[in-house]
C-alpha positions as CSV (number, residue, x, y, z in Angstrom):
1,S,13.8,-6.4,-0.2
2,A,14.2,-7.3,-3.9
3,A,14.6,-5.6,-7.2
4,R,11.3,-5.5,-9.2
5,T,10.2,-4.1,-12.6
6,T,6.5,-5.1,-12.5
7,T,3.5,-4.4,-10.4
8,Q,3.2,-6.5,-7.3
9,T,-0.2,-7.4,-5.8
10,S,-0.5,-9.1,-2.5
11,A,-2.8,-12.0,-1.9
12,D,-6.0,-11.2,0.0
13,L,-5.1,-10.2,3.5
14,V,-7.5,-10.8,6.4
15,N,-8.1,-8.4,9.2
16,Y,-9.7,-10.2,12.2
17,N,-10.1,-7.4,14.8
18,A,-7.9,-4.4,14.0
19,N,-9.3,-1.0,13.3
20,S,-6.2,0.5,11.8
21,L,-3.5,-0.4,9.3
22,I,0.1,0.8,8.8
23,V,1.9,-0.1,5.5
24,V,5.6,0.7,5.2
25,L,7.4,0.9,1.9
26,D,11.2,1.0,2.2
27,M,12.7,2.1,-1.1
28,T,16.4,1.2,-1.0
29,T,17.5,1.6,-4.6
30,V,15.1,3.6,-6.8
31,G,17.5,4.3,-9.6
32,T,15.2,5.5,-12.5
33,G,12.3,3.4,-11.2
34,S,9.1,4.7,-9.6
35,V,6.4,2.9,-7.7
36,T,3.0,3.8,-6.2
37,V,1.4,2.1,-3.2
38,T,-2.4,1.5,-3.1
39,I,-4.5,-0.1,-0.4
40,D,-7.8,-1.7,-1.5
41,M,-10.7,-3.2,0.4
42,K,-12.5,-6.2,-1.1
43,D,-16.2,-6.3,-1.2
44,T,-17.0,-9.9,-0.2
45,T,-20.3,-10.0,-2.0
46,S,-19.1,-8.9,-5.5
47,G,-15.5,-9.8,-5.1
48,K,-14.5,-6.4,-6.4
49,Y,-11.7,-4.3,-4.9
50,I,-12.4,-0.7,-3.9
51,N,-9.6,1.8,-3.3
52,L,-9.0,3.1,0.2
53,L,-5.7,4.9,-0.3
54,T,-3.4,5.8,-3.1
55,G,0.1,7.1,-2.3
56,A,2.2,9.5,-4.3
57,A,4.8,8.1,-6.8
58,I,8.0,7.2,-4.9
59,T,11.0,8.3,-6.9
60,T,13.7,8.6,-4.1
61,N,15.3,6.3,-1.7
62,S,13.1,6.7,1.4
63,T,11.0,5.0,3.9
64,N,7.3,5.8,3.5
65,R,4.3,5.1,5.8
66,Y,0.7,4.8,4.7
67,R,-2.1,4.6,7.3
68,V,-5.8,3.7,7.3
69,G,-8.0,4.1,10.4
70,P,-11.2,5.6,11.6
71,S,-9.7,8.1,14.1
72,L,-6.9,9.3,11.9
73,A,-6.9,12.8,10.3
74,A,-7.0,12.3,6.5
75,A,-3.9,13.5,4.6
76,A,-3.6,13.2,0.8
77,N,-1.6,10.3,-0.4
78,S,-0.6,9.0,3.1
79,V,-3.6,8.7,5.5
80,A,-7.2,7.6,4.9
81,Q,-9.8,8.2,7.6
82,D,-11.8,5.0,7.2
83,Y,-12.6,1.7,8.9
84,M,-10.5,-1.3,8.1
85,P,-12.4,-3.9,6.2
86,R,-12.2,-7.7,6.8
87,V,-10.4,-8.4,3.6
88,F,-7.9,-6.1,1.9
89,R,-4.8,-6.1,-0.4
90,I,-1.7,-4.0,-1.0
91,V,-0.6,-3.2,-4.5
92,V,2.7,-1.7,-5.5
93,T,2.4,-0.4,-9.1
94,A,5.5,-0.1,-11.2
95,N,5.2,3.3,-12.9
96,N,7.8,2.3,-15.5
97,A,9.8,-0.8,-16.5
98,N,12.9,0.3,-14.7
99,S,14.2,-1.7,-11.7
100,A,13.5,-0.5,-8.2
101,T,14.6,-2.3,-5.0
102,Y,12.1,-2.1,-2.1
103,S,10.3,-4.0,0.6
104,V,6.7,-3.6,1.9
105,G,5.4,-4.6,5.2
106,Y,2.1,-4.1,7.1
107,H,0.9,-3.9,10.7
108,L,-2.7,-4.3,11.9
109,V,-3.3,-2.3,15.0
């Protein structure tokens, strides 16, 4: 967990055999900050990123879960019914320049 004021983008993450993903954002000190989580797949041919899921703006101290998987029921801003690609990334966009303290983790299942 750390205080941040800018957008944070993970390195490319590799999925070897999982079909589902869980991402957890634990916002511990939001203050007047705000962040939005996105999960993107990478097209290995073009190198371009394609959005799988975009969460809602987080403006309160809370723990938030985002899921991607083929057998999940889609739910706006939190669950995408889709297959997990081989390469993906997680982006936490700072919606303003105000500090917010949070951590992000992921689980391939």
